[in-house]
Backbone as CSV, one residue per row, in Angstrom:
resi,resn,N_x,N_y,N_z,CA_x,CA_y,CA_z,C_x,C_y,C_z
1,MET,0.849,-1.185,0.000,0.000,0.000,0.000,0.876,1.222,0.000
2,THR,0.633,2.122,-0.940,1.445,3.327,-1.089,0.743,4.493,-0.433
3,THR,1.481,5.211,0.384,0.919,6.394,1.057,1.529,7.637,0.470
4,THR,0.754,8.665,0.394,1.214,9.970,-0.117,1.107,10.980,1.002
5,SER,2.060,11.883,1.055,2.084,12.919,2.092,1.619,14.239,1.499
6,THR,0.868,14.955,2.273,0.369,16.265,1.839,1.452,17.306,2.027
7,PRO,1.795,18.060,0.978,2.863,19.064,1.122,2.435,20.154,2.098
8,GLN,3.393,20.634,2.875,3.115,21.702,3.829,2.969,23.030,3.109
9,GLN,2.152,23.884,3.679,1.991,25.237,3.151,3.111,26.111,3.712
10,ILE,4.019,26.486,2.837,5.200,27.249,3.249,5.157,28.610,2.590
11,ALA,5.445,29.649,3.373,5.456,31.001,2.830,6.572,31.150,1.819
12,PRO,6.358,31.975,0.770,7.411,32.156,-0.247,8.682,32.692,0.384
13,GLY,9.805,32.138,-0.016,11.105,32.608,0.439,11.552,32.019,1.751
14,VAL,10.714,31.169,2.396,11.075,30.566,3.676,11.291,29.078,3.460
15,ALA,12.454,28.589,3.842,12.773,27.177,3.645,11.984,26.343,4.622
16,PRO,11.614,25.124,4.229,10.863,24.264,5.156,11.712,23.889,6.345
17,ALA,11.079,23.846,7.499,11.795,23.541,8.738,11.872,22.049,8.937
18,ALA,12.951,21.628,9.562,13.112,20.208,9.873,12.177,19.829,11.011
19,GLN,11.630,18.621,10.910,10.729,18.149,11.949,11.552,17.623,13.111
20,LEU,11.618,18.434,14.166,12.377,18.072,15.346,11.429,17.725,16.474
21,PRO,11.908,17.034,17.464,11.048,16.711,18.602,10.528,17.976,19.256
22,GLY,9.265,17.921,19.586,8.665,19.094,20.213,7.384,19.503,19.545
23,GLY,7.034,18.880,18.419,5.756,19.163,17.806,5.826,20.247,16.747
24,PRO,4.691,20.471,16.074,4.648,21.461,14.996,4.977,22.869,15.450
25,GLY,4.606,23.218,16.694,4.889,24.573,17.173,6.368,24.881,17.175
26,ARG,7.163,23.893,17.599,8.618,24.090,17.602,9.153,24.216,16.190
27,SER,8.582,23.478,15.256,9.044,23.567,13.872,8.773,24.952,13.306
28,ARG,7.596,25.522,13.628,7.283,26.850,13.110,8.232,27.890,13.690
29,ARG,8.589,27.735,14.951,9.511,28.700,15.549,10.899,28.603,14.910
30,LEU,11.299,27.407,14.512,12.619,27.238,13.922,12.700,27.763,12.499
31,ARG,11.575,28.101,11.888,11.620,28.615,10.522,12.188,30.022,10.446
32,ILE,12.202,30.742,11.570,12.711,32.102,11.559,14.222,32.036,11.571
33,GLY,14.831,32.519,10.508,16.282,32.465,10.399,16.838,33.812,9.999
34,ALA,18.084,33.783,9.525,18.735,35.019,9.116,17.973,35.644,7.953
35,GLY,17.778,36.949,8.028,17.086,37.670,6.971,15.590,37.729,7.151
36,GLN,15.032,36.979,8.102,13.591,36.993,8.338,13.251,38.085,9.352
37,GLN,12.112,38.705,9.215,11.667,39.772,10.088,10.502,39.292,10.932
38,LEU,10.553,39.645,12.205,9.463,39.317,13.102,8.377,40.375,12.986
39,LYS,7.132,39.948,13.002,6.009,40.870,12.916,5.601,41.312,14.310
40,GLY,5.419,42.625,14.456,5.004,43.161,15.737,3.495,43.101,15.902
41,GLY,3.067,42.881,17.122,1.654,42.844,17.432,1.118,44.209,17.820
42,PRO,-0.137,44.294,18.218,-0.731,45.578,18.616,0.007,46.234,19.781
43,PHE,0.465,45.437,20.733,1.172,46.012,21.870,2.480,46.669,21.430
44,THR,3.151,46.095,20.435,4.396,46.677,19.942,4.154,48.045,19.334
45,TYR,3.125,48.127,18.488,2.813,49.418,17.868,2.377,50.439,18.915
46,LEU,1.613,50.004,19.900,1.183,50.916,20.952,2.371,51.449,21.743
47,ALA,3.319,50.562,22.060,4.502,50.992,22.798,5.345,51.961,21.982
48,LEU,5.485,51.695,20.679,6.263,52.599,19.829,5.595,53.962,19.714
49,ILE,4.272,53.983,19.629,3.557,55.258,19.551,3.744,56.058,20.835
50,VAL,3.643,55.378,21.977,3.808,56.073,23.261,5.225,56.633,23.395
51,VAL,6.225,55.827,23.036,7.606,56.287,23.123,7.849,57.453,22.167
52,GLY,7.294,57.373,20.940,7.471,58.456,19.983,6.835,59.756,20.457
53,ILE,5.619,59.671,20.983,4.947,60.873,21.489,5.708,61.455,22.671
54,GLY,6.161,60.573,23.574,6.920,61.057,24.721,8.224,61.723,24.334
55,SER,8.851,61.248,23.243,10.113,61.838,22.795,9.901,63.182,22.105
56,LEU,8.811,63.313,21.361,8.569,64.537,20.598,7.839,65.605,21.395
57,PHE,7.202,65.228,22.504,6.385,66.203,23.234,7.197,67.378,23.780
58,PRO,8.419,67.176,24.371,9.172,68.350,24.840,9.464,69.353,23.734
59,LEU,9.814,68.853,22.543,10.074,69.761,21.432,8.796,70.471,21.008
60,TYR,7.682,69.748,20.994,6.407,70.370,20.627,6.006,71.419,21.666
61,TRP,6.192,71.104,22.948,5.824,72.060,23.986,6.700,73.319,23.904
62,THR,7.973,73.155,23.564,8.842,74.321,23.370,8.309,75.201,22.253
63,LEU,7.863,74.587,21.161,7.282,75.351,20.056,6.001,76.065,20.487
64,VAL,5.149,75.384,21.245,3.902,75.992,21.700,4.186,77.165,22.628
65,ALA,5.056,76.968,23.614,5.355,78.039,24.565,6.033,79.225,23.887
66,ALA,6.844,78.947,22.850,7.527,80.034,22.152,6.594,80.834,21.258
67,SER,5.393,80.331,21.001,4.455,81.024,20.111,3.347,81.758,20.860
68,HIS,3.448,81.847,22.206,2.479,82.584,23.012,3.206,83.633,23.832
69,ASP,2.447,84.478,24.512,3.056,85.448,25.401,3.212,84.854,26.799
70,GLN,3.842,85.631,27.676,4.141,85.153,29.019,2.880,84.773,29.795
71,GLN,1.850,85.604,29.722,0.641,85.350,30.492,-0.055,84.069,30.050
72,ARG,-0.100,83.846,28.746,-0.782,82.654,28.236,-0.014,81.388,28.597
73,VAL,1.310,81.451,28.623,2.109,80.274,28.964,1.877,79.868,30.413
74,LEU,1.668,80.853,31.294,1.494,80.578,32.719,0.049,80.291,33.094
75,ASP,-0.863,80.289,32.128,-2.260,79.991,32.436,-2.422,78.547,32.883
76,ASN,-3.511,78.280,33.572,-3.860,76.933,34.012,-5.288,76.623,33.553
77,PRO,-5.452,75.707,32.592,-4.425,74.862,31.957,-3.618,75.618,30.920
78,PRO,-2.401,75.174,30.653,-1.565,75.845,29.656,-2.058,75.549,28.242
79,PRO,-1.631,76.323,27.267,-2.045,76.067,25.877,-1.342,74.841,25.310
80,PHE,-2.028,74.158,24.407,-1.439,72.995,23.730,-1.471,73.145,22.213
81,ILE,-1.853,74.324,21.736,-1.883,74.609,20.304,-1.007,75.829,20.056
82,PRO,-0.138,75.811,19.047,0.727,76.973,18.782,-0.077,78.239,18.544
83,GLY,0.490,79.350,19.002,-0.134,80.659,18.826,0.479,81.428,17.670
84,GLY,0.299,82.763,17.721,0.734,83.590,16.603,1.908,84.498,16.913
85,ARG,2.611,84.287,18.036,3.721,85.162,18.407,5.090,84.494,18.246
86,LEU,5.162,83.455,17.436,6.402,82.704,17.327,7.536,83.574,16.799
87,PHE,7.328,84.208,15.672,8.412,84.982,15.054,8.747,86.230,15.875
88,THR,7.745,86.802,16.545,8.022,87.941,17.427,8.928,87.535,18.582
89,ASN,8.623,86.396,19.210,9.453,85.918,20.318,10.833,85.479,19.844
90,LEU,10.914,84.856,18.659,12.221,84.466,18.131,13.106,85.686,17.890
91,GLU,12.512,86.741,17.361,13.280,87.964,17.122,13.730,88.597,18.438
92,ALA,12.838,88.586,19.448,13.202,89.156,20.745,14.322,88.368,21.401
93,ALA,14.246,87.041,21.344,15.306,86.212,21.925,16.626,86.406,21.183
94,TRP,16.559,86.515,19.882,17.766,86.698,19.070,18.493,87.990,19.434
95,GLU,17.719,89.065,19.669,18.324,90.364,19.969,18.762,90.469,21.427
96,GLN,17.965,89.950,22.357,18.281,90.113,23.774,19.514,89.316,24.195
97,ALA,19.705,88.151,23.638,20.807,87.272,24.066,21.959,87.230,23.074
98,ASN,21.915,88.031,22.027,22.983,88.014,21.023,23.221,86.592,20.520
99,LEU,22.113,85.931,20.107,22.196,84.523,19.734,22.985,84.296,18.447
100,GLY,23.077,85.302,17.605,23.839,85.129,16.367,25.298,84.806,16.657
101,LYS,25.929,85.618,17.499,27.320,85.363,17.855,27.444,84.100,18.681
102,ALA,26.456,83.841,19.544,26.509,82.645,20.386,26.462,81.375,19.542
103,ILE,25.634,81.357,18.497,25.557,80.179,17.635,26.862,79.971,16.876
104,VAL,27.452,81.056,16.369,28.731,80.941,15.669,29.797,80.389,16.606
105,ASN,29.841,80.907,17.837,30.816,80.403,18.811,30.583,78.929,19.132
106,SER,29.322,78.544,19.281,29.028,77.143,19.589,29.404,76.231,18.429
107,VAL,29.188,76.680,17.204,29.584,75.876,16.046,31.099,75.691,16.019
108,ILE,31.835,76.774,16.278,33.299,76.683,16.284,33.777,75.736,17.382
109,VAL,33.230,75.908,18.582,33.646,75.083,19.716,33.275,73.622,19.489
110,SER,32.028,73.356,19.118,31.571,71.970,18.965,32.279,71.269,17.816
111,ALA,32.439,71.962,16.688,33.119,71.337,15.545,34.587,71.056,15.861
112,SER,35.263,71.992,16.520,36.676,71.789,16.853,36.849,70.614,17.811
113,ILE,36.013,70.563,18.842,36.111,69.473,19.807,35.791,68.138,19.148
114,THR,34.784,68.109,18.278,34.392,66.858,17.622,35.497,66.342,16.707
115,ILE,36.058,67.212,15.877,37.112,66.796,14.942,38.347,66.301,15.709
116,ALA,38.741,67.059,16.735,39.914,66.651,17.511,39.663,65.348,18.265
117,THR,38.476,65.187,18.811,38.161,63.960,19.540,38.206,62.749,18.613
118,LEU,37.623,62.874,17.427,37.643,61.758,16.481,39.073,61.412,16.070
119,PHE,39.885,62.423,15.840,41.257,62.172,15.396,42.082,61.509,16.492
120,PHE,42.139,62.121,17.653,42.998,61.612,18.726,42.458,60.311,19.316
121,CYS,41.150,60.211,19.492,40.591,59.002,20.098,40.721,57.800,19.160
122,THR,40.599,58.027,17.848,40.781,56.924,16.908,42.226,56.430,16.915
123,LEU,43.177,57.363,16.917,44.586,56.963,16.964,44.906,56.242,18.273
124,ALA,44.436,56.808,19.396,44.709,56.172,20.680,44.004,54.827,20.802
125,GLY,42.761,54.748,20.312,42.045,53.483,20.342,42.722,52.415,19.511
126,TYR,43.249,52.803,18.356,43.985,51.848,17.517,45.262,51.379,18.211
127,ALA,45.959,52.314,18.852,47.193,51.940,19.544,46.908,50.964,20.685
128,PHE,45.891,51.237,21.476,45.580,50.353,22.598,44.991,49.024,22.128
129,ALA,44.339,49.018,20.973,43.674,47.798,20.520,44.612,46.856,19.777
130,LYS,45.516,47.393,18.956,46.264,46.536,18.043,47.782,46.650,18.131
131,MET,48.297,47.646,18.811,49.745,47.810,18.885,50.265,47.236,20.201
132,ARG,51.423,46.593,20.139,52.055,45.996,21.300,53.146,46.935,21.821
133,PHE,53.011,47.396,23.056,54.047,48.217,23.661,54.000,48.026,25.176
134,ARG,55.100,48.302,25.805,55.222,48.067,27.237,54.340,49.052,28.017
135,GLY,53.624,48.523,28.998,52.763,49.349,29.833,51.419,49.655,29.220
136,ARG,51.029,48.918,28.172,49.768,49.215,27.498,48.579,49.041,28.431
137,ASN,48.515,47.962,29.144,47.375,47.711,30.033,47.326,48.706,31.186
138,ILE,48.496,49.077,31.707,48.530,50.042,32.807,48.026,51.404,32.333
139,LEU,48.461,51.817,31.148,48.013,53.100,30.610,46.512,53.094,30.322
140,MET,46.012,51.977,29.801,44.581,51.900,29.527,43.779,51.945,30.818
141,THR,44.276,51.304,31.845,43.610,51.367,33.144,43.602,52.792,33.686
142,ALA,44.703,53.507,33.512,44.765,54.903,33.966,43.775,55.775,33.200
143,VAL,43.645,55.524,31.899,42.683,56.290,31.097,41.261,56.041,31.588
144,ILE,40.915,54.788,31.810,39.565,54.465,32.287,39.333,55.034,33.681
145,ALA,40.381,55.054,34.508,40.235,55.558,35.873,39.886,57.042,35.897
146,THR,40.274,57.788,34.869,39.938,59.214,34.834,38.442,59.450,34.699
147,LEU,37.707,58.447,34.228,36.257,58.594,34.127,35.591,58.670,35.492
148,THR,36.253,58.179,36.519,35.678,58.191,37.860,35.900,59.510,38.595
149,ILE,36.693,60.414,38.023,36.978,61.696,38.668,35.895,62.701,38.282
150,PRO,35.181,63.285,39.236,34.141,64.283,38.900,34.762,65.490,38.207
151,PRO,34.157,65.986,37.133,34.721,67.158,36.438,34.801,68.393,37.320
152,GLN,33.949,68.492,38.336,33.952,69.679,39.192,35.261,69.836,39.957
153,LEU,35.978,68.709,40.189,37.226,68.792,40.942,38.323,69.517,40.167
154,SER,38.218,69.528,38.852,39.265,70.148,38.033,38.937,71.579,37.642
155,VAL,37.835,72.123,38.112,37.425,73.457,37.680,38.401,74.524,38.164
156,VAL,38.747,74.492,39.453,39.612,75.538,40.010,41.006,75.504,39.386
157,PRO,41.710,74.349,39.369,43.034,74.370,38.716,42.961,74.678,37.226
158,LEU,41.908,74.233,36.570,41.775,74.525,35.140,41.551,76.019,34.911
159,PHE,40.745,76.638,35.759,40.511,78.081,35.632,41.804,78.862,35.880
160,MET,42.577,78.441,36.863,43.855,79.102,37.133,44.815,78.928,35.971
161,LEU,44.826,77.733,35.363,45.701,77.493,34.219,45.312,78.380,33.038
162,MET,44.014,78.450,32.742,43.566,79.307,31.638,43.883,80.773,31.907
163,SER,43.810,81.177,33.183,44.143,82.565,33.531,45.626,82.837,33.334
164,ASP,46.486,81.885,33.708,47.930,82.070,33.520,48.291,82.135,32.040
165,ILE,47.599,81.353,31.219,47.880,81.372,29.778,47.338,82.637,29.128
166,GLY,46.313,83.219,29.739,45.693,84.409,29.161,44.507,84.104,28.274
167,TRP,43.845,82.963,28.514,42.733,82.553,27.669,41.370,82.771,28.320
168,ASN,41.305,83.378,29.477,40.010,83.609,30.098,39.140,84.486,29.201
169,GLY,37.908,84.041,28.997,36.995,84.768,28.126,37.154,84.437,26.658
170,GLN,38.117,83.574,26.294,38.355,83.204,24.911,37.845,81.793,24.645
171,LEU,37.517,81.511,23.384,37.003,80.196,23.027,38.045,79.096,23.232
172,GLU,39.325,79.466,23.179,40.366,78.458,23.380,40.260,77.805,24.749
173,SER,39.794,78.543,25.748,39.687,77.988,27.096,38.618,76.913,27.190
174,VAL,37.676,76.886,26.248,36.640,75.858,26.215,37.043,74.703,25.302
175,ILE,37.807,75.007,24.252,38.145,73.996,23.257,39.263,73.077,23.741
176,PHE,40.370,73.642,24.174,41.571,72.838,24.420,41.435,71.848,25.568
177,PRO,40.739,72.151,26.677,40.645,71.133,27.736,39.846,69.896,27.357
178,THR,39.097,69.949,26.261,38.237,68.815,25.887,38.555,68.284,24.495
179,LEU,39.797,68.417,24.046,40.152,67.930,22.720,40.138,66.411,22.634
180,VAL,40.318,65.731,23.745,40.312,64.271,23.766,39.706,63.834,25.094
181,GLY,38.938,62.760,25.055,38.283,62.279,26.261,38.532,60.798,26.482
182,ALA,38.504,60.385,27.736,38.748,58.986,28.071,37.664,58.077,27.508
183,PHE,36.423,58.556,27.509,35.345,57.728,26.962,35.568,57.445,25.485
184,GLY,35.987,58.453,24.715,36.230,58.248,23.295,37.336,57.257,23.031
185,VAL,38.409,57.323,23.818,39.516,56.362,23.660,39.028,54.947,23.952
186,PHE,38.313,54.776,25.048,37.801,53.447,25.408,36.802,52.946,24.368
187,PHE,35.942,53.826,23.872,34.936,53.440,22.882,35.590,52.954,21.591
188,MET,36.552,53.706,21.090,37.208,53.323,19.842,38.059,52.072,20.033
189,ARG,38.684,51.919,21.181,39.471,50.712,21.438,38.587,49.478,21.390
190,GLN,37.459,49.526,22.077,36.580,48.369,22.115,36.038,48.027,20.724
191,TYR,35.771,49.037,19.924,35.259,48.767,18.571,36.340,48.167,17.675
192,LEU,37.539,48.736,17.718,38.592,48.277,16.815,39.119,46.905,17.186
193,ILE,38.973,46.490,18.431,39.401,45.140,18.807,38.685,44.101,17.965
194,GLU,37.396,44.297,17.710,36.615,43.324,16.945,36.556,43.649,15.457
195,ALA,36.575,44.938,15.103,36.348,45.327,13.708,37.602,45.269,12.850
196,LEU,38.769,45.262,13.467,40.016,45.330,12.698,40.862,44.095,12.983
197,PRO,40.902,43.147,12.065,41.693,41.923,12.303,43.190,42.192,12.167
198,TYR,43.970,41.457,12.949,45.424,41.578,12.884,45.953,41.188,11.506
199,GLU,45.294,40.229,10.859,45.784,39.752,9.564,45.804,40.868,8.521
200,LEU,44.809,41.780,8.609,44.765,42.880,7.649,45.935,43.829,7.867
201,ILE,46.278,44.081,9.109,47.411,44.961,9.411,48.724,44.312,8.985
202,GLU,48.874,43.014,9.253,50.097,42.320,8.866,50.259,42.278,7.352
203,ALA,49.148,42.110,6.643,49.222,42.107,5.176,49.677,43.461,4.651
204,ALA,49.191,44.549,5.284,49.622,45.879,4.856,51.108,46.096,5.134
205,LYS,51.591,45.582,6.249,53.018,45.719,6.552,53.864,44.928,5.569
206,VAL,53.390,43.755,5.165,54.118,42.957,4.180,54.213,43.702,2.853
207,ASP,53.169,44.446,2.517,53.174,45.231,1.278,54.001,46.497,1.381
208,GLY,54.582,46.768,2.543,55.470,47.918,2.693,54.806,49.168,3.235
209,ALA,53.586,49.078,3.739,52.897,50.250,4.260,53.427,50.604,5.652
210,ASN,53.661,51.900,5.879,54.077,52.346,7.200,52.844,52.582,8.081
211,ASN,53.069,53.029,9.318,51.959,53.187,10.255,50.952,54.243,9.788
212,LEU,51.443,55.340,9.242,50.517,56.377,8.775,49.658,55.864,7.616
213,ARG,50.262,55.111,6.722,49.513,54.547,5.602,48.478,53.544,6.101
214,ILE,48.828,52.762,7.099,47.887,51.790,7.654,46.704,52.504,8.296
215,VAL,47.001,53.567,9.039,45.918,54.317,9.685,44.994,54.926,8.644
216,TRP,45.559,55.531,7.609,44.741,56.226,6.612,43.943,55.254,5.737
217,SER,44.546,54.165,5.327,43.907,53.270,4.353,43.132,52.124,4.987
218,ILE,43.441,51.772,6.222,42.815,50.593,6.835,42.041,50.953,8.101
219,VAL,42.708,51.661,9.027,42.082,51.918,10.326,40.888,52.856,10.191
220,LEU,41.066,53.976,9.488,39.965,54.942,9.387,38.746,54.379,8.666
221,PRO,38.893,53.680,7.533,37.688,53.073,6.930,37.016,52.050,7.831
222,ALA,37.802,51.256,8.557,37.203,50.256,9.446,36.502,50.905,10.635
223,ALA,37.029,52.049,11.086,36.475,52.705,12.277,35.389,53.709,11.949
224,ARG,35.049,53.899,10.686,34.106,54.956,10.320,32.742,54.824,10.985
225,PRO,32.136,53.624,11.070,30.839,53.554,11.763,30.908,54.021,13.216
226,ALA,31.934,53.588,13.943,32.079,54.012,15.336,32.411,55.491,15.426
227,MET,33.156,56.013,14.472,33.491,57.436,14.481,32.251,58.298,14.290
228,MET,31.300,57.843,13.484,30.066,58.601,13.295,29.274,58.679,14.593
229,VAL,29.200,57.570,15.300,28.477,57.568,16.581,29.198,58.442,17.600
230,LEU,30.509,58.277,17.734,31.269,59.076,18.680,31.210,60.558,18.313
231,GLY,31.259,60.867,17.030,31.181,62.262,16.610,29.859,62.903,16.978
232,MET,28.764,62.180,16.793,27.454,62.720,17.156,27.352,62.934,18.657
233,LEU,27.785,61.962,19.438,27.732,62.110,20.893,28.592,63.276,21.365
234,THR,29.779,63.420,20.785,30.679,64.497,21.182,30.118,65.856,20.800
235,PHE,29.549,65.958,19.598,29.002,67.244,19.145,27.840,67.677,20.033
236,VAL,26.951,66.746,20.344,25.807,67.086,21.196,26.269,67.494,22.587
237,GLN,27.235,66.762,23.145,27.730,67.103,24.476,28.396,68.477,24.480
238,ALA,29.220,68.765,23.471,29.885,70.063,23.411,28.874,71.191,23.180
239,TRP,27.856,70.936,22.372,26.846,71.963,22.100,26.034,72.289,23.348
240,ASN,25.716,71.270,24.138,24.864,71.463,25.314,25.646,71.775,26.585
241,ASP,26.961,71.823,26.519,27.762,72.074,27.710,27.513,73.495,28.215
242,PHE,27.285,73.602,29.517,26.980,74.913,30.108,27.936,75.277,31.237
243,PHE,28.288,74.308,32.074,28.995,74.615,33.316,30.345,75.285,33.066
244,TRP,31.227,74.613,32.320,32.548,75.181,32.098,32.516,76.409,31.193
245,PRO,31.779,76.427,30.076,31.706,77.674,29.298,31.158,78.854,30.094
246,PHE,30.231,78.598,31.022,29.689,79.683,31.851,30.779,80.295,32.727
247,LEU,31.730,79.477,33.209,32.807,79.986,34.040,33.936,80.591,33.210
248,ALA,34.194,80.034,32.045,35.367,80.438,31.273,35.110,81.613,30.336
249,LEU,33.870,81.790,29.882,33.555,82.820,28.892,32.846,84.004,29.536
250,THR,32.751,85.072,28.776,32.076,86.278,29.237,30.749,86.444,28.504
251,GLN,29.930,87.377,28.986,28.646,87.631,28.340,28.806,88.232,26.952
252,GLU,29.945,88.854,26.681,30.187,89.429,25.353,30.667,88.388,24.352
253,ASN,31.113,87.226,24.827,31.624,86.185,23.933,31.114,84.821,24.395
254,PRO,29.775,84.606,24.341,29.215,83.380,24.925,29.030,82.285,23.889
255,THR,28.811,81.072,24.395,28.258,80.004,23.570,26.737,80.043,23.698
256,ILE,26.050,79.165,22.977,24.598,79.236,22.926,23.974,78.961,24.292
257,GLN,24.521,78.033,25.054,23.947,77.714,26.361,24.185,78.848,27.362
258,VAL,25.329,79.500,27.294,25.591,80.649,28.155,24.656,81.795,27.795
259,ALA,24.396,81.983,26.510,23.469,83.033,26.084,22.052,82.743,26.561
260,LEU,21.638,81.484,26.509,20.316,81.134,27.023,20.236,81.356,28.527
261,GLY,21.333,81.135,29.238,21.351,81.425,30.666,21.129,82.895,30.952
262,GLN,21.601,83.769,30.053,21.377,85.196,30.223,19.897,85.548,30.068
263,LEU,19.189,84.823,29.190,17.765,85.104,29.002,16.957,84.825,30.267
264,SER,17.337,83.792,31.000,16.587,83.397,32.193,17.217,83.906,33.479
265,ALA,18.197,84.822,33.380,18.902,85.292,34.570,18.214,86.472,35.236
266,SER,17.235,87.093,34.585,16.567,88.248,35.177,15.649,87.811,36.317
267,TYR,15.170,88.808,37.077,14.332,88.501,38.241,13.015,87.864,37.820
268,THR,12.421,88.345,36.746,11.172,87.786,36.212,11.360,87.499,34.726
269,PRO,11.984,86.394,34.394,12.230,86.105,32.967,10.946,85.820,32.216
270,ASP,10.916,86.216,30.974,9.783,85.939,30.091,9.944,84.523,29.552
271,GLN,9.093,83.617,30.034,9.242,82.214,29.672,9.039,81.973,28.186
272,SER,8.192,82.746,27.553,7.972,82.553,26.119,9.225,82.895,25.320
273,ILE,9.950,83.937,25.737,11.186,84.305,25.042,12.286,83.290,25.347
274,VAL,12.320,82.794,26.580,13.294,81.754,26.932,13.056,80.508,26.086
275,MET,11.790,80.119,25.919,11.478,78.965,25.089,11.815,79.217,23.627
276,ALA,11.633,80.454,23.174,12.017,80.776,21.798,13.523,80.630,21.604
277,GLY,14.318,81.069,22.598,15.764,80.869,22.525,16.141,79.399,22.563
278,ALA,15.444,78.610,23.393,15.716,77.164,23.444,15.387,76.501,22.116
279,LEU,14.326,76.975,21.460,13.970,76.419,20.147,15.057,76.728,19.121
280,ILE,15.597,77.933,19.152,16.678,78.284,18.224,17.908,77.417,18.473
281,SER,18.221,77.182,19.747,19.409,76.389,20.068,19.249,74.924,19.684
282,THR,17.999,74.446,19.562,17.766,73.042,19.226,17.834,72.795,17.725
283,LEU,17.533,73.796,16.930,17.462,73.599,15.478,18.777,73.098,14.868
284,PRO,19.966,73.636,15.240,21.198,73.097,14.645,21.407,71.611,14.931
285,LEU,21.031,71.138,16.122,21.167,69.712,16.418,20.252,68.880,15.535
286,LEU,19.036,69.373,15.284,18.121,68.656,14.397,18.676,68.604,12.978
287,VAL,19.281,69.695,12.528,19.870,69.719,11.189,21.010,68.706,11.090
288,VAL,21.861,68.649,12.112,22.973,67.697,12.107,22.457,66.268,12.046
289,PHE,21.416,65.974,12.819,20.901,64.609,12.815,20.227,64.275,11.489
290,VAL,19.528,65.237,10.875,18.893,64.972,9.580,19.946,64.709,8.507
291,VAL,21.030,65.489,8.525,22.066,65.355,7.501,22.858,64.064,7.679
292,PHE,23.222,63.756,8.943,24.076,62.599,9.197,23.329,61.453,9.868
293,GLY,22.009,61.513,9.897,21.241,60.497,10.597,21.441,59.095,10.051
294,LYS,21.501,58.957,8.730,21.659,57.642,8.120,22.984,57.017,8.505
295,GLN,24.073,57.821,8.463,25.380,57.292,8.833,25.448,56.959,10.322
296,ILE,24.796,57.781,11.159,24.825,57.541,12.603,24.092,56.248,12.943
297,VAL,22.891,56.072,12.378,22.131,54.851,12.632,22.875,53.641,12.081
298,GLY,23.514,53.802,10.916,24.301,52.706,10.362,25.466,52.327,11.258
299,GLY,26.107,53.335,11.876,27.195,53.040,12.795,26.709,52.319,14.041
300,ILE,25.558,52.735,14.563,25.010,52.061,15.736,24.654,50.617,15.407
301,MET,24.036,50.384,14.246,23.664,49.032,13.856,24.888,48.170,13.597
302,ALA,25.941,48.773,13.027,27.175,48.004,12.797,27.782,47.557,14.112
303,GLY,27.793,48.456,15.100,28.284,48.065,16.411,27.425,47.004,17.057
304,ALA,26.107,47.080,16.863,25.210,46.084,17.454,25.423,44.707,16.811
305,VAL,25.618,44.665,15.502,25.842,43.391,14.824,27.149,42.765,15.274
306,LYS,28.203,43.611,15.426,29.493,43.067,15.866,29.416,42.601,17.307
307,GLY,28.525,43.250,18.102,28.379,42.774,19.467,27.715,41.436,19.528
């Protein structure tokens, strides 16, 4: 007697699963492999909507508060729909806090710190990850140990040093102390340990490449995803830094955060104008993320896959 088996209904592009002990349910679970996407249920979409609204609400509220006057912002309940005073408040904030010069200063400071951090941290990370030299582990431990020191402890000696050099009130006093950071060195080291194989470096040396050629042709392309992530984090941190620029700079030569502090420093600050200044200070960060968002997300995903 000949028996025939009924073919299973298999979705296009999905290979049939092997029948393993555990029943049909286990076989269906094993069909999900590389390249397959899991479908989200209603709870997943609900959670994503809640997280998205929660993330965008502060920016929306800043826009709403910046488009009303002081009295309307302080009403109970507050407004939740934008008003008609947005451009008036933006102009007032721009003139009162000298935001034009503050934005230029912040761009100079943030860009300089970001470029220097990427350059020095990538070189140091490569050295700690792939180069053999005496005391490497001790030096790396010392670098990591600096992360445990509160930045407030270095304010007084750093201020005295900047005063002796003659940089008080100048942008150099904000740029030079933060040209390289321990977190960036550790971040790049951890990435390059997995992303850059020794065999590739040895092959370049066999071909006659020196260290500079190896860094330019091999290390930098391999480290580019991590550099995009580190660059974004560094730029945002430098842009939003307030404590040290507030101590080192003057009101005539401020960064954007110091200028915003001037808006709210009066006895009765106008909250609508303060929010208008905060909205102006946020726009450059949004532009940076829109322009480099694809590369940043790609760098994060590359690090996640290697992990």
